[in-house]
MOPAC internal coordinates of N, CA, C and O (Angstrom, degrees):
PM7 1SCF
backbone

  N    0.0000 0     0.00 0     0.00 0    0    0    0
  C    1.4651 1     0.00 0     0.00 0    1    0    0
  C    1.5018 1   110.22 1     0.00 0    2    1    0
  O    1.2310 1   121.13 1   124.74 1    3    2    1
  N    1.3698 1   115.44 1   -55.26 1    3    2    1
  C    1.5012 1   118.09 1   179.19 1    5    3    2
  C    1.5424 1   108.39 1   -57.57 1    6    5    3
  O    1.2310 1   118.60 1   135.00 1    7    6    5
  N    1.3503 1   120.27 1   -45.00 1    7    6    5
  C    1.3669 1   120.55 1   176.56 1    9    7    6
  C    1.4982 1   117.02 1   -51.57 1   10    9    7
  O    1.2310 1   120.76 1   136.50 1   11   10    9
  N    1.3570 1   116.15 1   -43.50 1   11   10    9
  C    1.5016 1   121.97 1   176.96 1   13   11   10
  C    1.5683 1   106.19 1   -62.13 1   14   13   11
  O    1.2310 1   116.41 1   133.81 1   15   14   13
  N    1.2693 1   124.42 1   -46.19 1   15   14   13
  C    1.4499 1   125.79 1   177.70 1   17   15   14
  C    1.4845 1   111.57 1   -56.56 1   18   17   15
  O    1.2310 1   119.83 1   137.46 1   19   18   17
  N    1.2654 1   117.92 1   -42.54 1   19   18   17
  C    1.4809 1   120.14 1   179.38 1   21   19   18
  C    1.4509 1   112.74 1   -67.64 1   22   21   19
  O    1.2310 1   121.85 1   136.69 1   23   22   21
  N    1.3524 1   114.06 1   -43.31 1   23   22   21
  C    1.5450 1   115.63 1   177.04 1   25   23   22
  C    1.4646 1   113.68 1   -63.26 1   26   25   23
  O    1.2310 1   120.42 1   141.29 1   27   26   25
  N    1.3759 1   116.80 1   -38.71 1   27   26   25
  C    1.5108 1   116.43 1   177.09 1   29   27   26
  C    1.4863 1   113.47 1   -70.00 1   30   29   27
  O    1.2310 1   120.20 1   144.85 1   31   30   29
  N    1.3886 1   117.22 1   -35.15 1   31   30   29
  C    1.4684 1   119.05 1   175.32 1   33   31   30
  C    1.4741 1   110.36 1   -66.12 1   34   33   31
  O    1.2310 1   118.90 1   139.40 1   35   34   33
  N    1.2345 1   119.71 1   -40.60 1   35   34   33
  C    1.5220 1   123.33 1  -179.30 1   37   35   34
  C    1.5342 1   111.86 1   -61.69 1   38   37   35
  O    1.2310 1   122.73 1   137.45 1   39   38   37
  N    1.4688 1   112.37 1   -42.55 1   39   38   37
  C    1.4323 1   116.25 1   175.68 1   41   39   38
  C    1.5035 1   117.42 1   -68.42 1   42   41   39
  O    1.2310 1   120.02 1   143.51 1   43   42   41
  N    1.2750 1   117.57 1   -36.49 1   43   42   41
  C    1.4139 1   124.87 1   173.80 1   45   43   42
  C    1.5336 1   110.76 1   -66.80 1   46   45   43
  O    1.2310 1   116.01 1   137.42 1   47   46   45
  N    1.2377 1   125.18 1   -42.58 1   47   46   45
  C    1.4496 1   130.14 1   178.22 1   49   47   46
  C    1.4972 1   107.61 1   -64.59 1   50   49   47
  O    1.2310 1   119.68 1   132.67 1   51   50   49
  N    1.2751 1   118.21 1   -47.33 1   51   50   49
  C    1.5585 1   120.45 1   178.33 1   53   51   50
  C    1.5660 1   110.70 1   -60.01 1   54   53   51
  O    1.2310 1   120.17 1   138.39 1   55   54   53
  N    1.3013 1   117.28 1   -41.61 1   55   54   53
  C    1.4764 1   119.06 1   173.49 1   57   55   54
  C    1.4156 1   111.27 1   -63.89 1   58   57   55
  O    1.2310 1   116.65 1   131.01 1   59   58   57
  N    1.2982 1   123.98 1   -48.99 1   59   58   57
  C    1.5039 1   123.73 1   179.23 1   61   59   58
  C    1.4500 1   110.73 1   -60.31 1   62   61   59
  O    1.2310 1   117.02 1   136.23 1   63   62   61
  N    1.3466 1   123.27 1   -43.77 1   63   62   61
  C    1.4666 1   124.55 1  -179.23 1   65   63   62
  C    1.5541 1   110.33 1   -68.09 1   66   65   63
  O    1.2310 1   119.22 1   148.68 1   67   66   65
  N    1.2980 1   119.09 1   -31.32 1   67   66   65
  C    1.4503 1   118.84 1  -179.39 1   69   67   66
  C    1.4854 1   110.78 1   -78.20 1   70   69   67
  O    1.2310 1   121.36 1   152.89 1   71   70   69
  N    1.3846 1   115.00 1   -27.11 1   71   70   69
  C    1.5778 1   119.28 1  -179.84 1   73   71   70
  C    1.4727 1   111.55 1   -77.46 1   74   73   71
  O    1.2310 1   118.94 1   158.58 1   75   74   73
  N    1.2731 1   119.63 1   -21.42 1   75   74   73
  C    1.5427 1   116.31 1  -172.27 1   77   75   74
  C    1.5370 1   106.10 1  -116.24 1   78   77   75
  O    1.2310 1   121.71 1   -80.09 1   79   78   77
  N    1.1766 1   114.33 1    99.91 1   79   78   77
  C    1.5232 1   119.82 1   176.41 1   81   79   78
  C    1.4531 1   115.15 1   -85.69 1   82   81   79
  O    1.2310 1   119.53 1   166.44 1   83   82   81
  N    1.2802 1   118.50 1   -13.56 1   83   82   81
  C    1.5401 1   122.58 1   176.63 1   85   83   82
  C    1.4048 1   115.42 1  -117.91 1   86   85   83
  O    1.2310 1   118.29 1    -6.97 1   87   86   85
  N    1.3544 1   120.86 1   173.03 1   87   86   85
  C    1.4218 1   122.62 1   168.89 1   89   87   86
  C    1.4642 1   113.10 1   -64.97 1   90   89   87
  O    1.2310 1   122.08 1   142.78 1   91   90   89
  N    1.5022 1   113.62 1   -37.22 1   91   90   89
  C    1.4242 1   118.66 1  -176.79 1   93   91   90
  C    1.5112 1   109.52 1   -67.17 1   94   93   91
  O    1.2310 1   120.85 1   143.66 1   95   94   93
  N    1.3695 1   115.97 1   -36.34 1   95   94   93
  C    1.4332 1   122.30 1  -178.72 1   97   95   94
  C    1.5525 1   106.85 1   -66.78 1   98   97   95
  O    1.2310 1   121.20 1   140.22 1   99   98   97
  N    1.3194 1   115.32 1   -39.78 1   99   98   97
  C    1.4446 1   116.61 1   177.57 1  101   99   98
  C    1.4487 1   117.70 1   -59.14 1  102  101   99
  O    1.2310 1   122.50 1   135.36 1  103  102  101
  N    1.3903 1   112.82 1   -44.64 1  103  102  101
  C    1.4823 1   123.83 1   178.03 1  105  103  102
  C    1.6151 1   102.93 1   -58.22 1  106  105  103
  O    1.2310 1   118.82 1   127.93 1  107  106  105
  N    1.2271 1   119.86 1   -52.07 1  107  106  105
  C    1.5161 1   119.58 1  -177.61 1  109  107  106
  C    1.5617 1   113.54 1   -57.04 1  110  109  107
  O    1.2310 1   121.89 1   143.04 1  111  110  109
  N    1.3185 1   113.98 1   -36.96 1  111  110  109
  C    1.4752 1   119.96 1  -176.13 1  113  111  110
  C    1.5785 1   106.30 1   -74.93 1  114  113  111
  O    1.2310 1   117.75 1   142.10 1  115  114  113
  N    1.3567 1   121.89 1   -37.90 1  115  114  113
  C    1.3504 1   125.69 1   178.09 1  117  115  114
  C    1.5938 1   111.87 1   -65.07 1  118  117  115
  O    1.2310 1   124.52 1   139.32 1  119  118  117
  N    1.3104 1   108.93 1   -40.68 1  119  118  117
  C    1.6248 1   116.16 1   176.47 1  121  119  118
  C    1.4276 1   108.51 1   -66.73 1  122  121  119
  O    1.2310 1   117.28 1   136.57 1  123  122  121
  N    1.3827 1   122.79 1   -43.43 1  123  122  121
  C    1.4282 1   119.44 1  -176.64 1  125  123  122
  C    1.5347 1   111.33 1   -68.47 1  126  125  123
  O    1.2310 1   118.83 1   149.00 1  127  126  125
  N    1.3515 1   119.83 1   -31.00 1  127  126  125
  C    1.5368 1   120.91 1   176.00 1  129  127  126
  C    1.4462 1   106.38 1   -67.50 1  130  129  127
  O    1.2310 1   118.37 1   139.19 1  131  130  129
  N    1.3156 1   120.71 1   -40.81 1  131  130  129
  C    1.5476 1   119.02 1  -176.88 1  133  131  130
  C    1.4991 1   105.65 1   -65.41 1  134  133  131
  O    1.2310 1   119.74 1   135.78 1  135  134  133
  N    1.3649 1   118.11 1   -44.22 1  135  134  133
  C    1.5744 1   117.48 1   178.09 1  137  135  134
  C    1.4168 1   112.90 1   -52.50 1  138  137  135
  O    1.2310 1   121.93 1   130.25 1  139  138  137
  N    1.3828 1   113.91 1   -49.75 1  139  138  137
  C    1.3964 1   119.45 1  -175.29 1  141  139  138
  C    1.5399 1   113.01 1   -64.72 1  142  141  139
  O    1.2310 1   119.40 1   148.60 1  143  142  141
  N    1.3076 1   118.75 1   -31.40 1  143  142  141
  C    1.3733 1   125.20 1   170.63 1  145  143  142
  C    1.4567 1   117.25 1   -63.61 1  146  145  143
  O    1.2310 1   122.67 1   141.93 1  147  146  145
  N    1.4051 1   112.49 1   -38.07 1  147  146  145
  C    1.5119 1   116.12 1   178.67 1  149  147  146
  C    1.5018 1   110.67 1   -74.62 1  150  149  147
  O    1.2310 1   119.35 1   146.53 1  151  150  149
  N    1.3143 1   118.85 1   -33.47 1  151  150  149
  C    1.4996 1   123.65 1   178.46 1  153  151  150
  C    1.6207 1   105.89 1   -64.00 1  154  153  151
  O    1.2310 1   122.16 1   137.18 1  155  154  153
  N    1.2982 1   113.46 1   -42.82 1  155  154  153
  C    1.5272 1   115.53 1  -174.38 1  157  155  154
  C    1.5184 1   111.83 1   -67.28 1  158  157  155
  O    1.2310 1   120.69 1   151.69 1  159  158  157
  N    1.3208 1   116.28 1   -28.31 1  159  158  157
  C    1.4248 1   119.58 1   179.09 1  161  159  158
  C    1.5057 1   115.24 1   -77.57 1  162  161  159
  O    1.2310 1   120.10 1   180.00 1  163  162  161

């Protein structure tokens, strides 16, 4: 179970890092994660 969570987290992190090539892009990615978390709650 823990291994599955770690694999999923690593895949998600690699996708996020590949998607944001600039600091501005990183800021947008972090903001979208925050908004998604708020919608989930």
